[in-house]
C-alpha angles and dihedrals in degrees: 000000000000090000092052092048091047093048094049089046096051096040093047090048093053096043105033104026091038092047091050093050091049093048095046089048095051096041097082090052092056102033114113114256095193141013111301116273113246114255116272116248114266112288095017123109114247116231110260128200095167094259120118127186090202092053090046091051091050090050090048091052092046089051089055099043097042090046092053093047090043087073084083089070099065092036092055090041091054094045088050095050091049091049090050094044091241103123095110095053117114095231092056091048093048091046091052092049092050091045089053092047090052091049091050090049091050096047100040103031119016101041096044092047092051090052091048093049089053091047097044111032118190101048098121092173090059091052091049090053090047090055090054095048089046090053090054092048090053092047089053092055090043088055091050091050091052092049089050090055102037097035098193110211093018111167100196 
């Protein structure tokens, strides 16, 4: 059973947490910074600044879906830690705290800011702040990965 839990934990981390971190990181690049430019007449090239509301909407949806599915990661991790008798180890506790912090940041900062950027294009300051919060979100996950590999205080 431990092998199944570990497999689910690692695969869900790669697919769902990885997907959410990529989507949140790319969103500010594609979020519209002004009202959409009217479509160019047939045959004419549309002005292009690299931003795309459609791509931003897709990244916003990916953030939501992968984040919801990402709940599998801590659930499988906790089940695995219980099965292995490791719940009291410091690296597990710190990893759980960092995971909770990342979840809070995602739910109360990143996702709402993405939604606001889609509703109110043109607020460059909001996008700049979103990039900062997203960077912190990614650093939290990087710290969790390091803890999972190094396992300081591991008693096994």
